[in-house]
N, CA and C atoms as a LAMMPS dump frame, in Angstrom:
ITEM: TIMESTEP
0
ITEM: NUMBER OF ATOMS
594
ITEM: BOX BOUNDS ff ff ff
-5.0000000000000000e+02 5.0000000000000000e+02
-5.0000000000000000e+02 5.0000000000000000e+02
-5.0000000000000000e+02 5.0000000000000000e+02
ITEM: ATOMS id mol type element x y z
1 1 1 N 11.871 12.858 -8.973
2 1 2 C 10.552 12.351 -8.584
3 1 3 C 10.724 11.335 -7.461
4 2 1 N 9.896 11.459 -6.427
5 2 2 C 10.025 10.582 -5.266
6 2 3 C 8.817 9.658 -5.149
7 3 1 N 9.098 8.372 -4.99
8 3 2 C 8.054 7.373 -4.789
9 3 3 C 8.205 6.765 -3.406
10 4 1 N 7.121 6.744 -2.656
11 4 2 C 7.096 6.071 -1.355
12 4 3 C 6.3 4.783 -1.512
13 5 1 N 6.917 3.668 -1.141
14 5 2 C 6.26 2.362 -1.194
15 5 3 C 5.887 1.951 0.219
16 6 1 N 4.613 1.636 0.423
17 6 2 C 4.141 1.122 1.71
18 6 3 C 3.933 -0.369 1.528
19 7 1 N 4.81 -1.161 2.132
20 7 2 C 4.84 -2.609 1.92
21 7 3 C 4.335 -3.323 3.166
22 8 1 N 3.36 -4.212 2.974
23 8 2 C 2.739 -4.921 4.099
24 8 3 C 2.741 -6.421 3.833
25 9 1 N 3.7 -7.113 4.424
26 9 2 C 3.717 -8.579 4.41
27 9 3 C 4.479 -9.052 5.639
28 10 1 N 3.944 -10.052 6.363
29 10 2 C 4.614 -10.511 7.588
30 10 3 C 6.06 -10.951 7.386
31 11 1 N 6.387 -11.459 6.204
32 11 2 C 7.761 -11.91 5.947
33 11 3 C 8.706 -10.763 5.601
34 12 1 N 8.201 -9.576 5.474
35 12 2 C 8.942 -8.35 5.163
36 12 3 C 9.513 -8.367 3.739
37 13 1 N 10.207 -7.294 3.413
38 13 2 C 10.778 -7.157 2.07
39 13 3 C 11.909 -8.139 1.809
40 14 1 N 12.376 -8.807 2.856
41 14 2 C 13.492 -9.755 2.702
42 14 3 C 13.049 -11.093 2.133
43 15 1 N 11.753 -11.279 1.899
44 15 2 C 11.219 -12.6 1.526
45 15 3 C 11.198 -12.862 0.024
46 16 1 N 12.104 -12.241 -0.705
47 16 2 C 12.104 -12.409 -2.168
48 16 3 C 13.053 -13.503 -2.647
49 17 1 N 13.75 -14.169 -1.731
50 17 2 C 14.805 -15.108 -2.131
51 17 3 C 14.371 -16.564 -2.198
52 18 1 N 13.062 -16.819 -2.172
53 18 2 C 12.53 -18.173 -2.364
54 18 3 C 13.019 -19.181 -1.318
55 19 1 N 13.087 -18.74 -0.069
56 19 2 C 13.44 -19.643 1.026
57 19 3 C 12.152 -20.2 1.621
58 20 1 N 12.048 -21.521 1.815
59 20 2 C 10.823 -22.109 2.377
60 20 3 C 10.427 -21.436 3.696
61 21 1 N 9.149 -21.167 3.835
62 21 2 C 8.553 -20.541 5.019
63 21 3 C 9.036 -19.107 5.251
64 22 1 N 9.719 -18.56 4.267
65 22 2 C 10.074 -17.141 4.313
66 22 3 C 10.185 -16.623 2.876
67 23 1 N 9.116 -16.867 2.119
68 23 2 C 9.101 -16.386 0.738
69 23 3 C 7.719 -15.832 0.432
70 24 1 N 7.726 -14.776 -0.355
71 24 2 C 6.465 -14.138 -0.736
72 24 3 C 6.608 -13.577 -2.143
73 25 1 N 5.655 -13.923 -2.991
74 25 2 C 5.645 -13.382 -4.352
75 25 3 C 5.603 -11.858 -4.303
76 26 1 N 4.911 -11.329 -3.299
77 26 2 C 4.801 -9.874 -3.161
78 26 3 C 6.177 -9.239 -2.952
79 27 1 N 7.038 -9.904 -2.189
80 27 2 C 8.39 -9.377 -1.964
81 27 3 C 9.208 -9.41 -3.252
82 28 1 N 9.009 -10.452 -4.059
83 28 2 C 9.682 -10.51 -5.36
84 28 3 C 9.171 -9.392 -6.271
85 29 1 N 7.874 -9.119 -6.201
86 29 2 C 7.304 -7.994 -6.956
87 29 3 C 7.909 -6.673 -6.495
88 30 1 N 8.068 -6.536 -5.187
89 30 2 C 8.666 -5.319 -4.637
90 30 3 C 10.061 -5.097 -5.214
91 31 1 N 10.831 -6.16 -5.283
92 31 2 C 12.172 -6.07 -5.857
93 31 3 C 12.113 -5.566 -7.303
94 32 1 N 11.156 -6.093 -8.07
95 32 2 C 10.965 -5.655 -9.458
96 32 3 C 10.588 -4.172 -9.531
97 33 1 N 9.653 -3.789 -8.68
98 33 2 C 9.167 -2.405 -8.674
99 33 3 C 10.302 -1.442 -8.343
100 34 1 N 11.065 -1.763 -7.318
101 34 2 C 12.175 -0.89 -6.923
102 34 3 C 13.202 -0.758 -8.046
103 35 1 N 13.477 -1.868 -8.692
104 35 2 C 14.45 -1.853 -9.786
105 35 3 C 13.956 -0.995 -10.95
106 36 1 N 12.677 -1.151 -11.295
107 36 2 C 12.122 -0.369 -12.404
108 36 3 C 12.136 1.128 -12.092
109 37 1 N 11.77 1.483 -10.87
110 37 2 C 11.745 2.896 -10.483
111 37 3 C 13.151 3.483 -10.445
112 38 1 N 14.083 2.734 -9.876
113 38 2 C 15.468 3.205 -9.782
114 38 3 C 16.083 3.374 -11.168
115 39 1 N 15.812 2.409 -12.051
116 39 2 C 16.317 2.489 -13.429
117 39 3 C 15.766 3.72 -14.139
118 40 1 N 14.532 4.095 -13.784
119 40 2 C 13.91 5.282 -14.387
120 40 3 C 14.382 6.584 -13.736
121 41 1 N 15.311 6.469 -12.78
122 41 2 C 15.875 7.659 -12.157
123 41 3 C 15.067 8.225 -11.013
124 42 1 N 14.144 7.433 -10.482
125 42 2 C 13.308 7.919 -9.393
126 42 3 C 13.924 7.595 -8.029
127 43 1 N 13.642 8.448 -7.07
128 43 2 C 14.059 8.246 -5.684
129 43 3 C 13.008 7.363 -5.019
130 44 1 N 13.424 6.233 -4.45
131 44 2 C 12.485 5.274 -3.864
132 44 3 C 12.676 5.218 -2.352
133 45 1 N 11.595 5.405 -1.624
134 45 2 C 11.59 5.355 -0.159
135 45 3 C 10.662 4.222 0.264
136 46 1 N 11.204 3.21 0.938
137 46 2 C 10.412 2.046 1.347
138 46 3 C 9.98 2.146 2.801
139 47 1 N 8.68 2.019 3.022
140 47 2 C 8.128 1.84 4.367
141 47 3 C 7.713 0.381 4.473
142 48 1 N 8.484 -0.411 5.211
143 48 2 C 8.209 -1.837 5.399
144 48 3 C 7.549 -1.985 6.769
145 49 1 N 6.229 -2.058 6.774
146 49 2 C 5.473 -1.952 8.023
147 49 3 C 5.853 -3.011 9.051
148 50 1 N 6.023 -4.252 8.621
149 50 2 C 6.377 -5.309 9.579
150 50 3 C 7.815 -5.157 10.069
151 51 1 N 8.724 -4.809 9.186
152 51 2 C 10.113 -4.581 9.608
153 51 3 C 10.198 -3.419 10.59
154 52 1 N 9.299 -2.441 10.428
155 52 2 C 9.261 -1.283 11.327
156 52 3 C 8.501 -1.559 12.621
157 53 1 N 7.928 -2.756 12.75
158 53 2 C 7.092 -3.108 13.921
159 53 3 C 5.969 -2.098 14.131
160 54 1 N 5.37 -1.661 13.036
161 54 2 C 4.243 -0.727 13.118
162 54 3 C 3.072 -1.387 13.833
163 55 1 N 2.475 -0.66 14.776
164 55 2 C 1.307 -1.16 15.507
165 55 3 C 0.046 -0.577 14.874
166 56 1 N -0.776 -1.418 14.221
167 56 2 C -1.949 -0.888 13.528
168 56 3 C -3.136 -0.581 14.437
169 57 1 N -3.052 -0.964 15.71
170 57 2 C -4.192 -0.812 16.621
171 57 3 C -4.311 0.637 17.084
172 58 1 N -5.494 1.185 16.96
173 58 2 C -5.775 2.547 17.409
174 58 3 C -6.221 2.494 18.868
175 59 1 N -5.346 2.896 19.781
176 59 2 C -5.684 2.895 21.207
177 59 3 C -6.499 4.144 21.543
178 60 1 N -7.001 4.205 22.772
179 60 2 C -7.763 5.379 23.209
180 60 3 C -6.887 6.631 23.175
181 61 1 N -5.64 6.494 23.593
182 61 2 C -4.708 7.628 23.555
183 61 3 C -4.431 8.05 22.116
184 62 1 N -4.24 7.052 21.25
185 62 2 C -4.023 7.344 19.828
186 62 3 C -5.204 8.118 19.247
187 63 1 N -6.406 7.662 19.567
188 63 2 C -7.607 8.305 19.025
189 63 3 C -7.733 9.744 19.513
190 64 1 N -7.355 9.982 20.77
191 64 2 C -7.395 11.347 21.303
192 64 3 C -6.45 12.254 20.517
193 65 1 N -5.253 11.751 20.218
194 65 2 C -4.312 12.526 19.403
195 65 3 C -4.877 12.752 17.995
196 66 1 N -5.431 11.698 17.408
197 66 2 C -5.997 11.787 16.058
198 66 3 C -7.095 12.847 15.999
199 67 1 N -7.958 12.853 17.025
200 67 2 C -9.075 13.809 17.047
201 67 3 C -8.593 15.244 17.211
202 68 1 N -7.453 15.409 17.87
203 68 2 C -6.896 16.751 18.057
204 68 3 C -6.052 17.204 16.867
205 69 1 N -5.861 16.299 15.892
206 69 2 C -5.099 16.66 14.702
207 69 3 C -3.605 16.747 14.92
208 70 1 N -3.106 15.944 15.857
209 70 2 C -1.658 15.895 16.092
210 70 3 C -1.172 14.472 15.819
211 71 1 N 0.098 14.312 15.44
212 71 2 C 0.6 12.959 15.167
213 71 3 C 0.438 12.045 16.375
214 72 1 N 0.086 10.806 16.115
215 72 2 C -0.14 9.835 17.182
216 72 3 C 1.148 9.524 17.924
217 73 1 N 2.24 9.391 17.186
218 73 2 C 3.539 9.116 17.799
219 73 3 C 4.631 9.513 16.807
220 74 1 N 5.886 9.33 17.211
221 74 2 C 7.011 9.748 16.367
222 74 3 C 7.062 8.959 15.063
223 75 1 N 6.713 7.678 15.124
224 75 2 C 6.727 6.854 13.915
225 75 3 C 5.697 7.357 12.907
226 76 1 N 4.485 7.615 13.375
227 76 2 C 3.437 8.134 12.482
228 76 3 C 3.825 9.498 11.917
229 77 1 N 4.434 10.343 12.75
230 77 2 C 4.872 11.664 12.278
231 77 3 C 5.916 11.519 11.173
232 78 1 N 6.825 10.559 11.336
233 78 2 C 7.84 10.299 10.311
234 78 3 C 7.184 9.831 9.013
235 79 1 N 6.244 8.902 9.118
236 79 2 C 5.524 8.427 7.927
237 79 3 C 4.79 9.58 7.24
238 80 1 N 4.168 10.44 8.027
239 80 2 C 3.41 11.559 7.461
240 80 3 C 4.318 12.524 6.704
241 81 1 N 5.504 12.787 7.243
242 81 2 C 6.47 13.649 6.544
243 81 3 C 6.882 13.025 5.211
244 82 1 N 7.089 11.727 5.219
245 82 2 C 7.524 11.037 3.998
246 82 3 C 6.419 11.03 2.943
247 83 1 N 5.181 10.821 3.37
248 83 2 C 4.058 10.861 2.43
249 83 3 C 3.881 12.264 1.843
250 84 1 N 4.065 13.281 2.669
251 84 2 C 3.888 14.66 2.207
252 84 3 C 4.913 15.042 1.14
253 85 1 N 6.033 14.334 1.113
254 85 2 C 7.114 14.63 0.17
255 85 3 C 7.024 13.792 -1.109
256 86 1 N 6.014 12.924 -1.199
257 86 2 C 5.949 11.948 -2.296
258 86 3 C 5.208 12.477 -3.519
259 87 1 N 5.75 12.135 -4.689
260 87 2 C 5.052 12.362 -5.954
261 87 3 C 4.191 11.158 -6.318
262 88 1 N 4.508 10.022 -5.699
263 88 2 C 3.787 8.785 -5.989
264 88 3 C 3.772 7.921 -4.736
265 89 1 N 2.638 7.292 -4.482
266 89 2 C 2.499 6.345 -3.373
267 89 3 C 2.141 4.989 -3.955
268 90 1 N 2.869 3.959 -3.533
269 90 2 C 2.564 2.601 -3.973
270 90 3 C 2.29 1.745 -2.742
271 91 1 N 1.078 1.241 -2.636
272 91 2 C 0.712 0.321 -1.557
273 91 3 C 0.824 -1.104 -2.083
274 92 1 N 1.531 -1.952 -1.35
275 92 2 C 1.686 -3.353 -1.754
276 92 3 C 1.292 -4.25 -0.582
277 93 1 N 0.34 -5.154 -0.838
278 93 2 C -0.105 -6.058 0.228
279 93 3 C -0.847 -7.249 -0.361
280 94 1 N -0.909 -8.364 0.398
281 94 2 C -1.747 -9.489 -0.012
282 94 3 C -3.197 -9.198 0.361
283 95 1 N -4.118 -9.744 -0.392
284 95 2 C -5.543 -9.597 -0.076
285 95 3 C -5.972 -10.794 0.76
286 96 1 N -6.436 -10.511 1.986
287 96 2 C -6.91 -11.551 2.903
288 96 3 C -8.378 -11.293 3.205
289 97 1 N -9.196 -12.328 3.1
290 97 2 C -10.642 -12.173 3.314
291 97 3 C -11.182 -11.009 2.487
292 98 1 N -10.676 -10.884 1.287
293 98 2 C -11.123 -9.937 0.249
294 98 3 C -10.766 -8.473 0.511
295 99 1 N -10 -8.194 1.579
296 99 2 C -9.577 -6.813 1.854
297 99 3 C -8.093 -6.784 2.229
298 100 1 N -7.615 -5.595 2.62
299 100 2 C -6.22 -5.436 3
300 100 3 C -5.964 -6.015 4.388
301 101 1 N -4.723 -6.394 4.708
302 101 2 C -4.392 -6.842 6.059
303 101 3 C -4.483 -5.691 7.064
304 102 1 N -4.427 -6.047 8.343
305 102 2 C -4.589 -5.069 9.424
306 102 3 C -3.545 -3.955 9.38
307 103 1 N -2.316 -4.299 9.007
308 103 2 C -1.255 -3.281 8.991
309 103 3 C -1.586 -2.142 8.024
310 104 1 N -2.047 -2.486 6.827
311 104 2 C -2.39 -1.448 5.849
312 104 3 C -3.577 -0.632 6.337
313 105 1 N -4.59 -1.303 6.875
314 105 2 C -5.759 -0.573 7.392
315 105 3 C -5.35 0.349 8.531
316 106 1 N -4.525 -0.164 9.447
317 106 2 C -4.062 0.667 10.555
318 106 3 C -3.212 1.836 10.093
319 107 1 N -2.426 1.617 9.038
320 107 2 C -1.623 2.704 8.47
321 107 3 C -2.537 3.825 7.981
322 108 1 N -3.585 3.466 7.275
323 108 2 C -4.532 4.48 6.8
324 108 3 C -5.223 5.171 7.969
325 109 1 N -5.636 4.393 8.969
326 109 2 C -6.328 4.964 10.129
327 109 3 C -5.449 5.957 10.89
328 110 1 N -4.2 5.566 11.131
329 110 2 C -3.339 6.34 12.028
330 110 3 C -2.463 7.37 11.308
331 111 1 N -2.102 7.087 10.07
332 111 2 C -1.156 7.959 9.362
333 111 3 C -1.865 8.924 8.41
334 112 1 N -2.833 8.412 7.632
335 112 2 C -3.579 9.303 6.737
336 112 3 C -4.636 10.01 7.582
337 113 1 N -4.171 10.949 8.392
338 113 2 C -4.987 11.505 9.472
339 113 3 C -5.508 12.896 9.146
340 114 1 N -6.693 13.18 9.69
341 114 2 C -7.302 14.494 9.462
342 114 3 C -6.431 15.598 10.054
343 115 1 N -6.569 16.778 9.506
344 115 2 C -5.805 17.973 9.847
345 115 3 C -4.364 17.876 9.354
346 116 1 N -3.768 16.675 9.443
347 116 2 C -2.374 16.512 9.033
348 116 3 C -2.276 16.242 7.532
349 117 1 N -3.024 15.257 7.034
350 117 2 C -2.94 14.908 5.613
351 117 3 C -4.226 15.182 4.835
352 118 1 N -5.291 15.546 5.528
353 118 2 C -6.483 16.033 4.826
354 118 3 C -7.282 16.941 5.748
355 119 1 N -8.046 17.842 5.144
356 119 2 C -8.882 18.774 5.884
357 119 3 C -10.222 18.106 6.184
358 120 1 N -10.551 17.961 7.448
359 120 2 C -11.761 17.233 7.841
360 120 3 C -13.043 17.953 7.422
361 121 1 N -13.004 19.262 7.267
362 121 2 C -14.208 20.005 6.887
363 121 3 C -14.468 19.928 5.386
364 122 1 N -13.428 20.118 4.606
365 122 2 C -13.595 20.115 3.147
366 122 3 C -13.328 18.75 2.528
367 123 1 N -12.726 17.845 3.316
368 123 2 C -12.286 16.526 2.836
369 123 3 C -11.286 16.666 1.69
370 124 1 N -10.54 17.753 1.712
371 124 2 C -9.513 18.011 0.692
372 124 3 C -8.161 17.557 1.224
373 125 1 N -7.426 16.797 0.414
374 125 2 C -6.094 16.37 0.834
375 125 3 C -5.179 17.569 1.04
376 126 1 N -4.225 17.425 1.95
377 126 2 C -3.196 18.449 2.131
378 126 3 C -1.888 18.023 1.46
379 127 1 N -1.928 16.897 0.748
380 127 2 C -0.752 16.451 -0.005
381 127 3 C -0.645 17.315 -1.261
382 128 1 N 0.181 18.342 -1.202
383 128 2 C 0.203 19.359 -2.254
384 128 3 C 0.688 18.815 -3.598
385 129 1 N 1.434 17.711 -3.587
386 129 2 C 1.914 17.145 -4.846
387 129 3 C 0.862 16.295 -5.557
388 130 1 N -0.3 16.107 -4.918
389 130 2 C -1.359 15.289 -5.522
390 130 3 C -0.781 13.983 -6.086
391 131 1 N -0.228 13.134 -5.23
392 131 2 C 0.515 11.967 -5.73
393 131 3 C -0.334 10.971 -6.509
394 132 1 N 0.308 10.366 -7.498
395 132 2 C -0.241 9.176 -8.16
396 132 3 C -0.288 8.074 -7.107
397 133 1 N -1.365 7.298 -7.086
398 133 2 C -1.482 6.199 -6.13
399 133 3 C -1.634 4.891 -6.89
400 134 1 N -0.735 3.963 -6.581
401 134 2 C -0.79 2.628 -7.168
402 134 3 C -1.029 1.615 -6.059
403 135 1 N -1.841 0.625 -6.358
404 135 2 C -2.076 -0.491 -5.446
405 135 3 C -1.607 -1.75 -6.16
406 136 1 N -0.731 -2.512 -5.512
407 136 2 C -0.262 -3.781 -6.064
408 136 3 C -0.635 -4.873 -5.076
409 137 1 N -1.493 -5.8 -5.515
410 137 2 C -2.015 -6.82 -4.607
411 137 3 C -1.811 -8.223 -5.161
412 138 1 N -1.799 -9.175 -4.241
413 138 2 C -1.799 -10.597 -4.593
414 138 3 C -2.985 -11.244 -3.892
415 139 1 N -3.575 -12.242 -4.539
416 139 2 C -4.718 -12.934 -3.93
417 139 3 C -4.863 -14.328 -4.52
418 140 1 N -5.592 -15.176 -3.802
419 140 2 C -5.888 -16.519 -4.321
420 140 3 C -7.222 -16.55 -5.064
421 141 1 N -8.062 -15.554 -4.825
422 141 2 C -9.377 -15.473 -5.468
423 141 3 C -9.227 -15.168 -6.965
424 142 1 N -10.04 -15.792 -7.825
425 142 2 C -10.025 -15.42 -9.246
426 142 3 C -10.512 -13.981 -9.437
427 143 1 N -9.973 -13.307 -10.424
428 143 2 C -10.371 -11.922 -10.706
429 143 3 C -11.872 -11.785 -10.901
430 144 1 N -12.463 -12.694 -11.688
431 144 2 C -13.894 -12.585 -11.985
432 144 3 C -14.717 -12.72 -10.708
433 145 1 N -14.314 -13.624 -9.807
434 145 2 C -15.056 -13.814 -8.556
435 145 3 C -14.905 -12.599 -7.649
436 146 1 N -13.693 -12.042 -7.616
437 146 2 C -13.461 -10.879 -6.76
438 146 3 C -14.335 -9.704 -7.183
439 147 1 N -14.482 -9.544 -8.48
440 147 2 C -15.267 -8.414 -8.979
441 147 3 C -16.771 -8.689 -8.98
442 148 1 N -17.179 -9.855 -9.458
443 148 2 C -18.606 -10.134 -9.622
444 148 3 C -19.271 -10.662 -8.354
445 149 1 N -18.631 -11.584 -7.661
446 149 2 C -19.243 -12.162 -6.458
447 149 3 C -19.064 -11.279 -5.229
448 150 1 N -17.867 -10.695 -5.082
449 150 2 C -17.574 -9.917 -3.877
450 150 3 C -17.678 -8.413 -4.095
451 151 1 N -17.828 -7.984 -5.337
452 151 2 C -18.015 -6.557 -5.606
453 151 3 C -16.751 -5.717 -5.512
454 152 1 N -15.585 -6.347 -5.653
455 152 2 C -14.292 -5.634 -5.605
456 152 3 C -14.202 -4.693 -4.407
457 153 1 N -14.226 -5.241 -3.179
458 153 2 C -14.234 -4.393 -1.983
459 153 3 C -13.079 -3.395 -1.906
460 154 1 N -11.909 -3.783 -2.392
461 154 2 C -10.771 -2.857 -2.309
462 154 3 C -11.013 -1.578 -3.092
463 155 1 N -11.653 -1.7 -4.248
464 155 2 C -11.948 -0.511 -5.047
465 155 3 C -12.835 0.447 -4.258
466 156 1 N -13.769 -0.118 -3.511
467 156 2 C -14.676 0.718 -2.716
468 156 3 C -13.967 1.298 -1.491
469 157 1 N -13.193 0.459 -0.806
470 157 2 C -12.536 0.901 0.425
471 157 3 C -11.433 1.921 0.17
472 158 1 N -10.567 1.618 -0.78
473 158 2 C -9.398 2.474 -0.991
474 158 3 C -9.663 3.613 -1.961
475 159 1 N -10.16 3.282 -3.137
476 159 2 C -10.317 4.316 -4.148
477 159 3 C -11.467 5.261 -3.813
478 160 1 N -12.651 4.707 -3.656
479 160 2 C -13.813 5.573 -3.393
480 160 3 C -13.849 6.056 -1.947
481 161 1 N -13.638 5.146 -1.011
482 161 2 C -13.852 5.456 0.406
483 161 3 C -12.726 6.198 1.088
484 162 1 N -11.551 6.238 0.474
485 162 2 C -10.419 6.916 1.104
486 162 3 C -9.85 8.011 0.205
487 163 1 N -9.314 7.63 -0.941
488 163 2 C -8.557 8.599 -1.737
489 163 3 C -9.436 9.52 -2.579
490 164 1 N -10.416 8.983 -3.283
491 164 2 C -11.317 9.871 -4.03
492 164 3 C -12.048 10.815 -3.087
493 165 1 N -12.383 10.31 -1.932
494 165 2 C -13.091 11.123 -0.937
495 165 3 C -12.273 12.35 -0.538
496 166 1 N -10.943 12.205 -0.558
497 166 2 C -10.081 13.328 -0.183
498 166 3 C -9.419 13.984 -1.401
499 167 1 N -10.046 13.823 -2.559
500 167 2 C -9.674 14.515 -3.801
501 167 3 C -8.322 14.089 -4.371
502 168 1 N -7.979 12.833 -4.187
503 168 2 C -6.815 12.279 -4.876
504 168 3 C -7.359 11.445 -6.026
505 169 1 N -7.038 11.84 -7.256
506 169 2 C -7.747 11.319 -8.421
507 169 3 C -6.999 10.268 -9.229
508 170 1 N -5.697 10.187 -9.077
509 170 2 C -4.89 9.38 -9.997
510 170 3 C -4.558 8.017 -9.397
511 171 1 N -5.177 6.96 -9.951
512 171 2 C -5.022 5.616 -9.404
513 171 3 C -4.673 4.601 -10.476
514 172 1 N -3.983 3.568 -10.038
515 172 2 C -3.76 2.39 -10.883
516 172 3 C -3.694 1.185 -9.948
517 173 1 N -4.434 0.128 -10.301
518 173 2 C -4.464 -1.081 -9.48
519 173 3 C -3.925 -2.248 -10.296
520 174 1 N -2.882 -2.877 -9.778
521 174 2 C -2.298 -4.072 -10.382
522 174 3 C -2.621 -5.248 -9.462
523 175 1 N -3.353 -6.204 -9.968
524 175 2 C -3.756 -7.337 -9.13
525 175 3 C -3.256 -8.651 -9.72
526 176 1 N -2.644 -9.463 -8.875
527 176 2 C -2.172 -10.79 -9.27
528 176 3 C -3.082 -11.814 -8.603
529 177 1 N -4.029 -12.339 -9.377
530 177 2 C -5.071 -13.215 -8.841
531 177 3 C -4.692 -14.688 -8.994
532 178 1 N -5.352 -15.522 -8.189
533 178 2 C -5.196 -16.982 -8.251
534 178 3 C -3.728 -17.428 -8.152
535 179 1 N -2.96 -16.77 -7.323
536 179 2 C -1.54 -17.111 -7.237
537 179 3 C -1.307 -18.519 -6.709
538 180 1 N -2.209 -18.995 -5.853
539 180 2 C -2.034 -20.354 -5.318
540 180 3 C -2.172 -21.41 -6.403
541 181 1 N -2.77 -21.056 -7.525
542 181 2 C -2.927 -21.992 -8.642
543 181 3 C -1.765 -21.919 -9.64
544 182 1 N -0.843 -21.001 -9.412
545 182 2 C 0.256 -20.804 -10.359
546 182 3 C 1.462 -21.668 -9.981
547 183 1 N 2.103 -22.236 -10.995
548 183 2 C 3.336 -22.994 -10.784
549 183 3 C 4.49 -22.006 -10.569
550 184 1 N 5.613 -22.474 -10.009
551 184 2 C 6.776 -21.581 -9.881
552 184 3 C 7.193 -20.963 -11.213
553 185 1 N 7.089 -21.731 -12.284
554 185 2 C 7.454 -21.21 -13.601
555 185 3 C 6.494 -20.1 -14.045
556 186 1 N 5.201 -20.303 -13.773
557 186 2 C 4.213 -19.28 -14.127
558 186 3 C 4.435 -18.001 -13.315
559 187 1 N 4.811 -18.163 -12.059
560 187 2 C 5.085 -16.989 -11.226
561 187 3 C 6.292 -16.215 -11.749
562 188 1 N 7.31 -16.948 -12.159
563 188 2 C 8.49 -16.292 -12.721
564 188 3 C 8.141 -15.53 -13.997
565 189 1 N 7.249 -16.111 -14.793
566 189 2 C 6.801 -15.429 -16.013
567 189 3 C 6.058 -14.146 -15.664
568 190 1 N 5.188 -14.214 -14.658
569 190 2 C 4.469 -13.016 -14.215
570 190 3 C 5.442 -11.921 -13.785
571 191 1 N 6.472 -12.32 -13.046
572 191 2 C 7.466 -11.347 -12.591
573 191 3 C 8.196 -10.704 -13.77
574 192 1 N 8.604 -11.531 -14.712
575 192 2 C 9.336 -11.012 -15.868
576 192 3 C 8.48 -10.059 -16.703
577 193 1 N 7.19 -10.36 -16.795
578 193 2 C 6.302 -9.571 -17.654
579 193 3 C 5.772 -8.305 -16.98
580 194 1 N 5.894 -8.226 -15.656
581 194 2 C 5.298 -7.093 -14.949
582 194 3 C 6.034 -5.794 -15.259
583 195 1 N 5.27 -4.803 -15.68
584 195 2 C 5.821 -3.479 -15.959
585 195 3 C 4.96 -2.436 -15.251
586 196 1 N 5.58 -1.72 -14.352
587 196 2 C 4.906 -0.623 -13.673
588 196 3 C 4.802 0.553 -14.635
589 197 1 N 3.639 1.171 -14.691
590 197 2 C 3.478 2.344 -15.56
591 197 3 C 4.256 3.505 -14.957
592 198 1 N 5.217 4.008 -15.705
593 198 2 C 6.085 5.074 -15.19
594 198 3 C 5.666 6.444 -15.71
C-alpha cells in the first residue's frame, strides 16, 4: 500500500527537532505519521512543497496548459504520476486565516488538474485506486469557534468543493486546535497520543 504525503510548511519537514525559529509541531506530527505508516508496512512518499520550491502561482502560460489538459510543467507532471499511484493521500498544513496556505491551494489548482486527474465533463476522478484522503491540520483557533463561528471552511473547500465533487468519498480530518495555548509538555502529550487510522 502506498501513501503520498503532501506537506506544506515554510520550515519544511526538517523542523521537527525543536530548534528556535525553525520548529513546527506539524513537522513533529509528520515524523509520527511516517513512523506509524512505515511500521505498518506501508510505502511512504513525501512531497515537501517548500523543500521542492513549488510555485503555487498560476501564470497565464500555466492556465493555458491547464485548460488544454496537459501538465503545467515537469514538477507538476511528477506530482501527478505520484498521486495516480497512491492508495492514500495525506495533506498536512497549518490553518492560516481559517483556510489552507497558498502552497496547498496552488497544489490543488495546478496538480489536481482536469483531464489529467479528473474528467471535466463528468467530474469523475481518474484516480483509479480511489485513495483514502486524510487532512492533518494545526491551528490557533478553538475547534468550537472554527466550526460554529467560521463554518469550518476547510470542510467546504476540500471535502465538498474538491474531493466529493470529483467522487472521492473516503475522508478523515485530524485537527490540532489552539496550539498556541498549549505548553511544550501538552504538545508532547498530543504527539504521543496521536494515532493515524490505518
